C-alpha positions, 0 to 999 in steps of 0.5 A, spaced: 837 084 524 843 081 527 846 088 528 840 091 531 840 085 536 847 086 538 845 093 541 838 092 542 839 091 550 843 097 550 838 101 547 832 098 551 836 101 557 837 107 554 829 107 553 828 105 560 832 111 562 828 116 558 822 113 561 825 114 568 826 122 566 819 123 563 817 120 570 814 113 567 816 109 574 812 114 579 807 110 583 800 113 583 797 110 590 792 115 591 789 114 584 789 107 584 786 106 591 780 111 589 779 107 582 779 100 585 775 102 591 770 106 587 769 100 582 769 095 588 764 098 592 759 100 586 760 093 583 758 090 589 752 095 590 750 094 583 750 086 584 746 087 590 741 091 586 741 085 581 739 080 587 733 084 590 730 088 584 725 085 579 728 080 574 727 084 568 730 090 572 736 086 574 737 083 567 737 090 564 742 092 570 747 086 569 751 088 563 753 095 567 754 091 574 759 086 570 763 091 567 764 095 573 766 089 577 771 087 571 774 094 572 775 093 579 778 086 578 783 088 573 786 093 578 789 086 581 793 086 574 796 092 577 798 089 584 801 083 581 806 087 577 807 091 583 805 097 579 800 100 584 804 101 590 812 102 592 810 097 598 810 089 596 805 088 601 800 093 599 801 091 592 799 084 594 793 086 598 790 089 592 791 083 588 788 079 593 782 083 594 781 084 586 782 077 584 780 072 589 775 076 593 772 080 588 772 075 582 774 068 585 780 068 581 787 066 584 792 071 584 798 067 585 796 063 579 795 069 575 802 071 577 805 065 575 801 064 568 801 072 566 807 075 569 812 069 569 810 065 562 806 070 558 810 076 559 817 073 558 814 069 552 808 072 549 804 068 544 809 062 545 805 056 544 809 051 549 810 057 554 804 062 554 798 059 558 794 065 556 793 062 549 790 056 553 783 057 554 779 051 554 775 048 550 778 053 544 785 053 541 789 059 538 794 054 534 795 048 531 799 045 536 794 047 542 789 043 537 793 037 536 794 037 544 786 037 545 782 031 547 777 029 541 771 033 544 775 040 544 778 038 537 771 038 535 769 044 538 775 048 535 773 045 528 766 046 528 764 051 534 770 056 534 767 060 528 767 067 528 762 070 532 760 063 535 767 064 539 764 070 543 758 067 544 762 061 548 767 067 551 763 067 558 766 060 559 773 064 560 772 066 568 770 058 569 776 056 566 781 061 570 777 059 576 778 051 575 786 052 573 787 057 579 783 052 584 788 046 582 794 051 582 792 053 589 790 046 592 797 043 589 801 048 593 797 049 599 797 041 600 805 041 598 810 040 603 811 048 605 805 052 603 807 060 603 802 064 607 800 068 600 797 061 597 793 060 604 791 067 603 789 066 596 785 060 598 781 063 603 779 069 599 777 064 594 772 061 599 770 068 601 768 070 594 763 064 594 760 065 601 759 073 599 757 072 592 753 066 592 752 062 599 749 068 603 745 071 597 742 064 597 741 063 604 737 070 604 734 070 597 733 063 595 738 059 591 735 060 584 735 067 585 742 067 587 745 062 583 742 065 577 744 072 578 751 070 579 751 066 573 748 072 569 753 077 571 759 073 570 757 071 563 757 078 561 763 079 565 767 073 562 765 076 555 768 083 557 774 079 560 775 075 553 775 082 549 780 085 554 785 079 554 784 077 547 785 083 543 792 085 544 795 078 542 790 075 537 791 074 530 798 076 531 804 071 530 804 065 534 811 063 536 815 056 536 822 059 537 825 066 538 832 069 539 830 076 541 825 077 547 825 084 546 823 083 538 818 078 540 814 083 544 813 088 538 811 082 533 806 079 538 802 085 541 798 091 539 795 097 542 788 099 541 786 106 540 780 108 545 776 113 547 777 116 554 771 111 557 773 105 554 781 106 556 779 107 563 775 100 562 781 097 559 785 099 565 791 100 561 791 094 557 790 098 551 797 100 551 799 093 551 806 094 547 808 099 553 806 095 558 809 089 555 816 093 555 815 096 562 810 092 566 811 095 573 809 102 570 802 104 573 797 104 567 795 111 569 802 113 566 802 109 560 800 114 555 805 119 556 811 114 554 807 112 547 812 117 543 818 114 546 816 107 545 813 108 538 820 112 536 824 106 539 820 101 534 821 106 528 828 106 529 829 099 530 824 097 524 820 093 529 812 093 528 808 098 532 801 095 531 795 100 533 788 099 531 781 101 533 777 097 537 771 095 532 777 094 527 781 089 531 774 085 533 773 084 526 780 082 525 780 077 530 773 074 529 775 072 522 781 069 525 778 065 530 775 061 524 782 058 522 786 059 529 786 052 530 790 051 524 795 057 525 802 054 525 807 057 530 813 060 526 820 061 528 822 068 529 829 067 528 834 071 524 828 074 521 829 081 517 824 086 522 818 089 518 815 096 520 807 097 521 808 102 516 810 098 510 806 092 511 800 089 513 799 084 519 797 079 514 803 080 509 808 081 516 805 074 518 807 071 511 814 074 511 815 071 517 813 064 515 817 065 508 
């Protein structure tokens, strides 16, 4: 692997040039704006319907409302990566509308934990905060650093399908951590304007989606519908966020940041409807290599990245959604026991030669 490491930076530059020639770095402002607007407007309309319809009809409509809203929210992911527009202000506006206003999640916290930490150090136990979703543990290191209650939950409750029943907690964990992040910086000596806007949008979210319906329709109906919609949305967010990296190697140390992207990431094979709803996160490998590419254009660079992985004997994992959910559901049973490995001077392996289980064993050997 050392020989390939000495030239991989140059080969990555060549890959980037090939992607550019294929038009991969174009922006799609019209398609992005249309998709976000459709989902934001439709999601809010469905939410209003959930508030005013009879309870039985509202409960039946909740899953549709949640999924439509989550797609709109995840368009903010394009904004924080600067993948939606050429203008930095336009990308910031999209991320502010999608994350704090539509969902109550801080976009500045998301940018820090996702862009800075996760993308540079995927599945790294000391750096990747996307692995840290309380009360769960995705590694032995996280389990050891958890409090007694969380450790009990990880050993007794974080079990297969029970994990998915707890996944509605995800948005609340993100809101809690995001709120602490924003408050700490807003109260700092020199708060940036974006932090203040982020905080204002988070407050506006609560006013629009909770306070106003509570005044008009009563607190029980407003709070019940909000919790119900976001319980379903939390499970969908967990699915979208976890399938790309769960049950892949958890890393303690790595001396090849490009190889780490391949070793810790998988793509999904989805039909057109599901791919639309995943907002490009079904092409995680390509997204991790080139996060500034619009999710509309990721499919067209797949052949280039797959060939690059083959030429460098790097894993290029792909799985169907059902197969992936089955694998990571089994993984959650023992995730809190998963020991991080050192990805140092390890012979690479290819997806075609070894299974994920064999690859993980080889990396630990």
